[in-house]
N, C-alpha and C positions, 0 to 999 in steps of 0.2 A: 374137256376143252373142245369137244366137237362143236359146241355152240358157237365158239369163235370162228370155226371154219365156215359155219352157216352164215355168220355175219359177213364174212369176206365174200361169199358167193352172192349174198344179197347186195353187197356194196358194188360188186362188179356189174351186176344187172343195172343198178341205179346210176352208176357213173356214166352210163351211156348218154346221159342228158348233158348237153353243152350249155344250155341256158335255162331260165326259169320256167319257160313253157315250151314244150316240144310235143308235137303230135296231139295237141289238145289236152295235154297233161300239165299240171302245175308242179314244178320241182322246187320252187322257193330257192333257198340258198344251200340246198343239199350238198353240193360238191364242196363248197367252202367249209361247211360245218363238219362233214366227214373228214376232210383233209386235216382240219385243226384238231379234231378228236384223235385221229391216228398219229399225227405229228407230236402232240403233247397230251398223251392219255392222262386223265385225272378226273376228279369229280366235277370241276368247273367246266371242262370241255365236254364231258359226258352230259351234264345238265343242259348245256347249250345245244348239243346235238339232239337230245330228246325234245327240247323246245322246238327246234327246227322241224323235226319229224311231225310233232303235233301241229305245227303251223301248216305244214303241207296238207295234212288230213283236214284240218279246219277250213283252210282256204279252198281246197277241192270241194268239200261239202257245200260251202257257201256259194261257190260258182256253179254247183250242180254238175261237176265233172268227176270222172273216176279218179280215185287216188292212184298215183303211179304204182306199177307193179313192184312188189318187194318192200315198199315203205311200211306197210302194216306188219309184215313179217319182221322187219328189223325192229320196229317199235315193240312188237310182242316179245322178241328176244330180250330187249332192254327191260321189259316188265318182269319177265321170268327171273332175270338176274337181280332185279330189285325186290324179289319176293312177293310179287303180285300176279300169281298164276291165273286168277280169274279174269283179270284184265287182259292177259295174254290170250286166253282162249277166245274171248270176244273179238279181239283183233284178228286172230287166225281164222275164225269163222267168216269174218268180213272179207279177208283176203281170198279165201276159197270161193266165196260167192262172186267176187269180182273177177277172179282169175282161176277158173276151174283147172287150168293146166298146171297150177301150183299144188295140186292135190297131194302128190308124193311128199313134197317138202313139208306142207302144212300138217299132214297126218303124222309124219315122223316127229315134228316138233310137239304136236299135241300128245303123242305117246310119251315122249321124254318129259313132258310137263305133267304127266300123270292123268291125262284126260282119257 
């Protein structure tokens, strides 16, 4: 259950965004999506939150800006929980490349993921 604790840490970091763009980063509807998922946990709200995270990544890529910190980590955790560890490793590698200061968290997740 330590992964859930890491999700909470990632969520706290990400919730610092008040609107969809802050400091040149695209946050999309992250706050609403996470709130709905935590308020009513279930497959439907989980899928919607994963869709929101993927939208943030895709829109950031399209705009040529960095993905906000923690988004790739949270998406990687969702991938691990869904049984797609290879996708998770790719996302964690990207988070580490964008945010070297996340090294401790990323390496711990990779270790738990069997990498």
